[in-house]
BATI-740568 format. One record per residue (C-alpha): x, y, z. Coordinates in pm, whole numbers, plus 32768, in hexadecimal, padded with zeros to 4 digits. Layout:
# BATI-740568
XYZ ...
END
This chain:
# BATI-740568
4DAF521E2F62 4C6251962FB6 4C1C51382E4D 4D2D503A2E33 4CBB4FA32F88 4B5C4F6E2F09 4BE14ED72DC6 4C724DB32E8E 4BB44DA72FCD 4A794CFD2F4B 4B424BD92EC2 4C114BB33005 4AD44BCB30D8 4A194AC73017 4B4549DA300F 4B8E4A02317F 4A2449C731E4 4A1748923103 4B4E480131A7 4ABD48503301 497447A232A4 4A18466F3224 4B0346563357 49DA4683343E 490245813387 4A1D448B338C 4A6444BD34F7 48FD44963557 48DB436A3482 4A0E42CA3516 4993430E367E 483842833632 48AA41723551 47D5406D35FC 4699413035CB 46CF41A23468 4740404A33ED 47AD40E532A4 48AE404D31B6 49D4411E3136 494441422FD5 47F841B43059 48A642AC3144 497B4340302C 484743572F4F 477F4404305B 489744F330AC 48C445492F42 475245872F0D 4722465C303E 4863471A2FEF 47E4476C2E9C 469047D82F18 473748AE3028 4818495F2F2E 46ED49A52E53 46244A372F77 474F4B0E2FE5 476E4B9F2E89 46004BCB2E4D 45C54C802F9B 47214D312F86 47794CD730FE 48E04D4730B4 48634EA630BF 488E4EFF322A 482A506D324E 490D516A32F6 47E951DF33D4 475C507F3412 47414FEE3572 479E4E9635D1 46344E2E35F0 45F64EB0348D 46FE4DB83416 46604CA434E6 45044CE83460 45884CDA32FB 463B4B95334F 45174AE033E5 44364B3432BF 453F4ABC31C9 4574497B3295 43FA493E3293 43EA49653118 4521488230EF 448B477431B9 434047833100 43E047712FB1 44CD466A3010 43CD457130A6 42EB45A62F7A 440745512E8F 4485442E2F62 432E438E2F59 433543982DDA 44A5433B2DAE 451042612ED1 449B410F2E42 45A5400A2E54 469940DD2F25 467940183067 45C9407631A9 458141E631CB 460542BD32DA 452B430D3410 4478445233E8 452844D1351C 468344CD3492 4649460933C1 459446E134CC 46B3468435C0 47A3472E34D3 46E4487434E7 478E48E9362B 48ED48B63594 48984978345C 47E64A893515 491F4AB735F0 4A004ABE34B1 49174BBF3416 49274CA53549 4A9E4C743563 4AC54CEF33F9 49F04E163450 4AC24E5F357A 4C0E4E2E34B6 4B8C4F2933AA 4B4D502C34B6 4CA24FFB3548 4D47500533EE 4C93514A33A6 4CEF51DB34F3 4E5A51A9349E 4E3F5299337D 4E09519E3259 4CE5515E3170 4C6952B7318B 4B87539230AF 4BD855023064 4AC455F730BB 4A7C576830AE 495A583F312B 48B55951305B 482B5A65312D 488F5AA8329B 47935AC333B8 47725A2E3516 46F058DB3496 480158B8338C 490459113491 487A57FD357C 488B57033454 49FA5761340A 4A505736357E 49A955D8357B 4A665571344A 4BB255E034DD 4B76553E3635 4ACA53FC35C4 4BE953573503 4B42520D34E8 4A5552A633E5 4B7A52B132F7 4B1B5403326A 4C3755023246 4BAA566C3254 4C7857553177 4BC6589D31C5 4AB15991316C 4A595A3E302F 49D45B7930C8 4A7C5CC43117 49B65CF53258 4A995D08337D 4BCC5CAA32BF 4CD65BDD3373 4DB75AC53317 4C9959E632BD 4C1C5AD231AB 4C5F5A57304D 4BD25B932FA5 4A7B5BF32F3E 497F5B0B2E9C 49EC5B672D42 4B3C5AC32D8D 4A9559712DB0 4A53595F2C31 4BC8597B2BE1 4C5D58352B5A 4D66581D2C69 4C6858422D77 4B9957132D1C 4CBF56302CC6 4CAF54F12D96 4B94557A2E6F 4A93547B2EE0 498F553A2FA9 48E356882FB4 4807570430D4 47215832308A 46AA591E3190 454059863173 45B45AEA3140 460D5A882FDA 44FC5AFB2EE3 442C59FB2E22 44B65A7C2CD7 46195A502D52 45D358FC2DE2 4561587D2C84 469D59062BF3 477358612CFB 46C057122CCC 46ED57202B5C 4863576E2B82 488B56522C8A 47DE555A2B9B 48D955A72A91 49F555702B82 495C54352C2E 493A54E92D7C 482C54982E80 476155C02EF9 46B755CA304D 45E056DE30DD 45F75747324C 4497575332D2 4423588F3389 440B58B93501 429E584D3501 430C56F13487 444356CF3569 43B455EA3665 444754BC371C 438853BB3650 439F52FC350B 42E0539133E8 426F52F4329F 41DE5366315D 40B2530C3096 408A533F2F1E 3F4953902E77 3F9F538F2D0F 409A54A12CD8 403E553E2E26 410954FB2F63 4099551F30CC 415354F63217 40C754073318 412054B83455 408553CE355B 40B5527934BD 4130516635B1 41ED50243553 40B74F513596 3FEF500A348B 40C54F373395 402A4DEA332E 41654D1F3344 41B44D9B349D 40574D43350D 407E4BE63470 41D14BB43522 413E4C1F3680 400C4B44364A 40D24A1335ED 41B54A44371C 40814A733804 3FDA492F3784 41194859378C 418448D138E3 402348B43977 3FE8475838F0 413846E63987 40C4476E3ADF 3F6C46DF3ABD 3FE645823A6A 412145783B45 40AC463B3C7B 3F3746783C91 3ECE451A3C22 3F3C44933D7E 3F3545E43E4C 3DC6462C3E0F 3D4444E53EB5 3E3D45123FD8 3DEB4683401D 3C6D46393FEE 3C78453A4106 3D37462441F0 3C4F474D41A5 3B13468241DA 3B9D45E14313 3BDC472A43BE 3AA547EE4350 395F47CC429A 393D4868414C 39C4484B3FE2 3B2447E63F8C 3B4349013E84 3AFD4A663EB8 3A814B273D87 3AA94C9F3D93 3A4E4D9D3C8A 3B7F4E5E3C10 3BCC4F5A3B04 3C8E4ED639D4 3CDD4F3C3867 3C28507537EA 3B7650943946 3AB24F53390C 3A594E9B3A48 3AA74D263A7D 3A9C4C2E3B9A 3BF84BF03C26 3C244A983CB4 3CE34A5E3DFE 3CEF49573F14 3C0449D54028 3CE44A534149 3BDA4B0A421C 3A9C4AC342D9 39664B34422A 39424CAD425C 38974DD341B1 39D84EAA419A 3AA84DC440BA 3A994EAC3F8A 3ACA4FFC4046 3BA94FB8417D 3D104F434136 3DAA4E32420C 3E834ECA4327 3F7C4E224417 3ED64D2C44FA 3D894D59444A 3C804C8B450B 3BD24C3743C1 3D064B6F433B 3D0749FD439D 3E39493F4401 3E44488442AF 3E0749CB4202 3F224A6E42BA 401149614246 3F92497840E0 3FAB4AF740DC 410D4AEB4178 41974A294043 40A44AB83F47 4003495E3F14 3EA749FE3F19 3EF24AAA3DCB 3F46496D3D0F 3DDC49283C95 3E014A643BCF 3EB349953AC9 3D4D49253A6A 3D084A9C3A1F 3E3A4A983944 3DD349753878 3C794A0A385E 3D044B5837DA 3CA84C4238F2 3E074C66397C 3F7C4C413914 40924B9D39D7 41374CF639EF 408A4E4739F2 3FF94F503ADF 3F4F4EA83C0E 3DD74EC63BF4 3D204F6E3D12 3BBF4F3B3D8E 3AB350183CE1 3A7B50F23E1D 3BEF51273E54 3C1D516F3CDD 3B0C52893CE4 3BB2531B3E10 3D1153203D82 3C8D53AE3C3A 3C0654DB3CFB 3D49551B3DB1 3E4F54D33CA9 3E78557F3B52 3E9E548B3A33 3E5153603B02 3D7652C739FB 3EB152AB3910 3F0A516639C7 3DD850C1392D 3E6250DB37C2 3EE04F7437E6 3E654E3E38A4 3EAC4E2E3A1B 3FB24D413A96 3FE74C3B3BA7 41364CEA3BE9 41C14E303B68 42E44F193B6D 426A4FDC3CA1 42464E9A3D64 43A14E0F3D29 44344F623D82 43914F5A3ED8 424250083EA5 41564F003F22 406E4EB34047 3F984FB140F8 3F6F51104066 3F6E51E6419E 3FEA532A40FB 3FA553E13FB5 411753DF3F50 410E52683F4A 400952543E3D 409753763D8B 41ED52BC3D71 413E518A3CF8 408752393BEA 41C552EA3B79 427351A53B55 413E510B3AA2 4155522D39A9 42C051ED3975 4280507A3935 417050BE3838 424351B13770 437B50D53772 42EF4F6D3762 43C54E6336CC 43C54CE936DE 45164CF83789 44874DE53891 436E4CF138D4 44694BCE3907 453C4CA539FE 44024CF33AC3 438C4B8B3AD8 44F04B203B48 44FF4C283C50 43A24BD93CC6 440E4A6E3D12 45214B023DFF 441F4BF13E9F 43444ABD3EFC 444F4A7B4004 44DA4BD1405E 44324D0E40DA 42F64C70416E 42C64D67428D 41DD4E4741CA 40EE4D354170 3FDA4CE14264 
END
């Protein structure tokens, strides 16, 4: 049933996305007609060229293969990378071929279409999940060997219909029951493997038998997957590395260990930071500098050593909000703290004192989103009191973070507060995605207005 679906789906997917692309480009061009100043022939030529490039990118990168276990942000990451490749190839070709085709489109027309295509791509992913949940486009699967982990897998396949995997039963005589299809020897019968798509192997299966099963599955075009033992059943993604013919499991790899993910995050950091620096800080710094110097003597900026990536120390830049005092690094600000100036209290209330940290982002010491950096003395203290605290330094610290948008910000008066923050930091590090960063930034903008009582 699934084979016929996959025979036609790639063609339908590419055709539908091409239609959406052309409609989107046409609509944007119509709405921005005065800015693009393009003639009809040049528009048709550019649409055709970009459509051809886009189809080639889709086929080359196989974007039509939306995995059954993929998350929506996996689909978005795949799409953004394909779109970047498409734009690059298109503009390179256009520079070589566009002679005599009239005035070129503005560069912004194509990036503007990104959001429409991204929405369409996620909608297709959601429609596939709904389609599979209805009992169509399923793969037939069996499990060889029955133990606690294989039983858990069977339950997952039966309850999570969106995966589109129909569990037929176990080949194992242990415990019997309706789900038992016989012993492992029955799996090798011709009628057992007919129209079968997936085989899951329990770790109880011996290596010799595994090789025999894989050979039989290869002959019948069946995919084989091994269920990891209990020591690998953790709530985290795992990956594999190949050394020649030898395979090892990477049990503590995080998403930002991958080069392309780091590139995406760095590009987002730079683009977002430069927008803030040009549109906000270019006029805010002179204004705040006058107010700070008018109220109290001292520098406009406050530089404070904090702990960053891989426990490296760096100077975090903030607007100065306190009078000069020797306890700035060791004593947190409290409600009605006499060290905080009136201007400083206003800046802190709306987190404006944090904005100069965008210079840290451009420099590379920080990221827009990540675990909040602590002062060096506080960092040493928390490290003594909390297990695995230093895990949060596996990535760059951020101006905002998951813990902050979920309400864990301001003064740390009790140990449970920092423990909750660290737990959320660890979750963010293990589950990072570009989509998650965008959500945190969006939620941070709302937090600048709401929930100000805990900020002094």
